[in-house]
C-alpha positions in Angstrom: -110.0 91.7 85.3 -108.5 94.5 83.4 -107.4 93.7 79.8 -103.8 94.8 80.4 -103.3 92.5 83.5 -104.9 89.5 81.7 -102.6 89.9 78.7 -99.6 90.2 81.0 -100.4 87.0 82.8 -100.9 85.1 79.6 -97.6 86.4 78.2 -95.9 85.5 81.5 -97.3 81.9 81.3 -96.2 81.5 77.7 -92.7 82.7 78.7 -92.6 80.2 81.6 -93.6 77.4 79.3 -91.0 78.4 76.7 -88.3 78.7 79.4 -89.3 75.3 80.8 -89.0 73.7 77.3 -85.6 75.3 76.8 -84.3 74.1 80.1 -85.5 70.6 79.4 -84.0 70.6 75.9 -80.7 72.0 77.2 -80.6 69.3 79.9 -81.3 66.6 77.3 -78.7 68.0 74.9 -76.2 68.2 77.8 -76.9 64.6 78.6 -76.5 63.6 75.0 -73.3 65.6 74.7 -71.9 63.9 77.9 -72.8 60.5 76.5 -71.1 61.3 73.2 -68.0 62.5 75.0 -67.9 59.3 77.0 -68.4 57.2 73.9 -65.7 59.2 72.1 -63.3 58.7 75.0 -64.1 55.0 75.0 -63.5 54.7 71.3 -60.2 56.6 71.6 -59.1 54.2 74.4 -60.1 51.2 72.3 -58.3 52.6 69.3 -55.1 53.2 71.4 -55.3 49.6 72.7 -55.8 48.3 69.2 -52.8 50.3 67.9 -50.7 49.0 70.7 -51.7 45.4 70.0 -51.8 45.7 66.2 -49.3 48.5 65.3 -49.5 47.6 61.6 -52.9 49.3 61.4 -51.2 52.7 61.5 -49.3 51.9 58.2 -52.1 50.6 56.0 -50.3 51.3 52.7 -47.2 49.4 53.9 -49.3 46.5 55.1 -51.1 46.2 51.7 -47.8 46.5 49.8 -46.2 43.8 52.0 -49.2 41.5 51.5 -48.9 42.0 47.7 -45.2 41.2 47.9 -45.9 38.0 49.9 -48.5 37.0 47.3 -46.0 37.5 44.5 -43.3 35.5 46.4 -45.8 32.7 47.1 -46.7 32.6 43.4 -43.0 32.5 42.4 -42.1 29.8 44.9 -44.7 27.2 44.1 -46.6 25.7 41.2 -49.6 27.7 40.0 -52.6 26.8 37.8 -53.1 29.2 34.9 -56.4 31.0 34.4 -56.5 30.2 30.7 -54.7 27.9 28.3 -54.8 27.3 24.5 -52.2 26.2 21.9 -51.1 29.8 21.4 -50.5 30.4 25.2 -48.6 27.1 25.7 -46.5 27.4 22.5 -45.4 31.0 23.5 -44.6 29.8 27.0 -42.4 27.0 25.7 -40.7 29.3 23.3 -40.0 31.7 26.1 -38.2 28.9 28.0 -36.2 27.8 24.9 -35.2 31.4 23.9 -34.1 32.1 27.5 -32.4 28.9 28.5 -32.0 26.4 25.6 -31.9 28.1 22.2 -30.6 25.1 20.3 -33.8 23.1 20.7 -36.0 22.8 17.6 -39.5 21.3 17.8 -42.9 20.9 16.2 -45.9 21.5 18.4 -49.5 20.2 18.2 -52.5 19.7 20.6 -53.6 16.1 21.1 -56.7 16.5 23.3 -58.5 18.4 26.0 -60.3 17.3 29.2 -61.3 18.0 32.7 -60.1 16.3 35.9 -62.8 14.2 37.6 -64.7 16.0 40.3 -62.6 19.1 39.8 -63.0 22.4 38.0 -59.5 22.1 36.6 -59.2 21.7 32.8 -56.2 20.5 30.8 -54.9 20.4 27.3 -52.5 17.7 26.1 -49.7 18.8 23.7 -47.1 16.8 21.8 -43.6 18.1 21.0 -41.4 16.5 18.3 -37.9 17.8 17.7 -34.2 17.5 18.1 -31.8 18.9 20.7 -28.4 18.4 22.4 -29.0 15.9 25.2 -27.7 18.4 27.8 -30.1 21.2 26.5 -33.0 18.8 26.5 -32.3 17.8 30.1 -32.3 21.5 31.1 -35.5 22.2 29.1 -37.3 19.4 31.0 -35.9 20.8 34.2 -37.5 24.2 33.4 -40.9 22.6 32.7 -40.7 20.8 36.1 -39.6 23.8 38.2 -41.1 26.9 36.5 -44.4 28.2 38.2 -47.1 27.1 35.6 -48.4 23.6 36.2 -47.3 21.5 33.3 -46.8 17.8 33.7 -44.6 15.6 31.6 -46.7 12.6 30.7 -44.4 10.8 28.4 -40.9 11.1 26.9 -39.3 9.1 24.0 -35.7 9.6 22.9 -33.8 8.3 20.0 -30.1 8.8 19.1 -29.4 11.0 16.2 -26.4 9.4 14.3 -23.8 7.5 16.2 -23.5 6.9 19.9 -20.8 9.5 20.1 -23.2 12.2 19.0 -24.7 14.5 21.7 -27.9 15.2 19.7 -31.1 13.2 20.1 -34.6 13.1 18.6 -37.4 13.5 21.1 -41.1 13.2 21.5 -42.6 14.7 24.7 -46.2 14.7 25.8 -47.3 17.5 28.1 -50.4 18.4 30.1 -51.2 22.1 30.7 -53.7 22.7 33.5 -55.9 25.7 33.9 -58.8 27.0 36.0 -60.9 29.9 34.8 -62.2 30.7 38.3 -59.1 30.3 40.5 -56.2 30.4 38.1 -53.5 33.0 37.5 -53.1 34.9 34.3 -50.0 33.9 32.3 -49.0 37.6 32.0 -48.5 37.7 35.8 -46.0 34.8 35.7 -42.3 35.5 35.3 -39.6 32.8 34.6 -37.4 31.8 37.5 -33.7 32.4 36.8 -32.3 28.9 37.3 -28.7 28.3 36.6 -27.7 25.8 33.9 -27.8 22.3 35.2 -25.7 20.1 32.9 -25.5 16.3 32.6 -22.3 14.9 33.9 -22.1 12.6 30.9 -24.1 11.6 27.9 -26.3 8.6 28.9 -26.3 7.4 25.3 -22.6 6.9 25.2 -21.7 3.2 25.4 -19.3 2.8 28.3 -17.8 -0.4 27.0 -17.5 -0.8 23.3 -15.3 -2.1 20.4 -11.9 -0.5 20.0 -12.7 3.0 18.6 -10.9 4.9 15.9 -10.5 8.6 16.4 -8.5 10.7 14.0 -7.5 13.2 16.7 -6.2 10.4 18.9 -4.3 8.8 16.0 -2.1 11.9 15.7 -0.4 11.0 19.0 2.2 8.3 19.7 0.9 4.7 19.4 2.8 3.0 22.1 2.0 -0.4 20.6 3.6 0.5 17.3 6.5 2.4 18.7 9.8 1.3 20.4 11.1 2.5 23.8 14.7 3.6 23.2 15.7 5.0 26.6 14.6 6.8 29.7 15.7 9.1 32.5 14.0 9.7 35.8 11.9 12.5 34.2 11.7 11.5 30.5 11.2 8.6 28.1 12.2 8.4 24.5 10.2 6.5 21.9 10.7 5.8 18.2 7.3 6.0 16.5 6.0 4.0 13.5 7.4 6.7 11.2 10.9 6.4 12.6 10.8 9.8 14.5 12.1 10.2 18.1 9.4 11.3 20.6 10.2 12.4 24.2 7.5 12.2 26.9 7.2 13.4 30.5 4.7 12.1 33.0 1.2 13.2 32.1 2.0 13.7 28.4 -0.7 12.6 25.9 -0.3 9.4 23.8 -2.9 7.8 21.5 -6.0 7.0 23.6 -4.2 7.7 26.9 -1.2 9.3 28.6 2.1 8.5 30.3 1.1 7.9 33.9 4.6 7.6 35.5 8.2 6.6 34.9 9.6 3.7 37.0 13.3 4.4 37.0 14.1 1.5 39.3 12.5 -1.0 37.0 13.5 0.8 33.8 9.9 1.0 32.5 7.2 3.4 31.5 3.6 3.0 32.7 0.8 4.2 30.5 -3.0 4.4 31.0 -4.9 3.6 27.8 -8.6 3.7 27.2 -9.7 2.5 23.8 -12.7 0.4 24.6 -14.3 2.2 27.6 -12.2 0.5 30.2 -8.9 2.2 31.3 -6.0 -0.3 31.0 -2.6 0.1 32.5 0.2 -0.8 30.1 3.9 -1.2 31.3 6.6 -1.1 28.6 10.1 -2.0 29.8 13.4 -0.8 28.3 15.0 -3.7 26.5 18.6 -4.1 27.5 21.2 -5.2 24.9 
């Protein structure tokens, strides 16, 4: 066979082989492309369904921000365990409460002991506070410890009057436990004080409600109905002569020593007073003596 014809046949065979390989590869690539397109379309359909059922996925930043706000609100609305505690942390925390809500409280502060709750990872320190305060301020201070976020428990309270029973100031000794968990706790710097309104006591519990007749210089400046004399009355006024000989006129509701004029009984020619000198209000009726 001539040389030229042989080379032509060999070249033609090689070209047929190359063409076959190209066709096969193109078919395989086309199949892979069609499969990729089908997969892409399926993924798009799945994503559209997911967006329809979970629209929040399209606003990831907003969702993360909202979750963080909820976490902060949850931390502010319930008790939390601190991550760390030591005398410096607790002392500063109590000072923050006092400076914000009850600045008249004065106290000494010391740590009594440390420990760990049984079968728990939670540790605690026990502190003792000794000081003086107005009874109303101390009441609000204890309220803050109970309702502010950090988990502090009041283990013991002892109160003593400072001075007479009429004083609003007391001496106190308070034992507190401060709890903390280094693994699950919250850093004290992430905690903010809740803005509670002042919650005052309605009355001083140390005041004796029934007592011996009291002497009050302020009260003694008013008319003593027991030492005075009823001189006359009208439907709207009564006239007394006090122990110094001066004439005093009173209308209903006016102040007298340890009480007030409740009402004027014109029909019975008398004046009715309410007097409280021993802790029990007493009604006193004084009649106009006729000549």
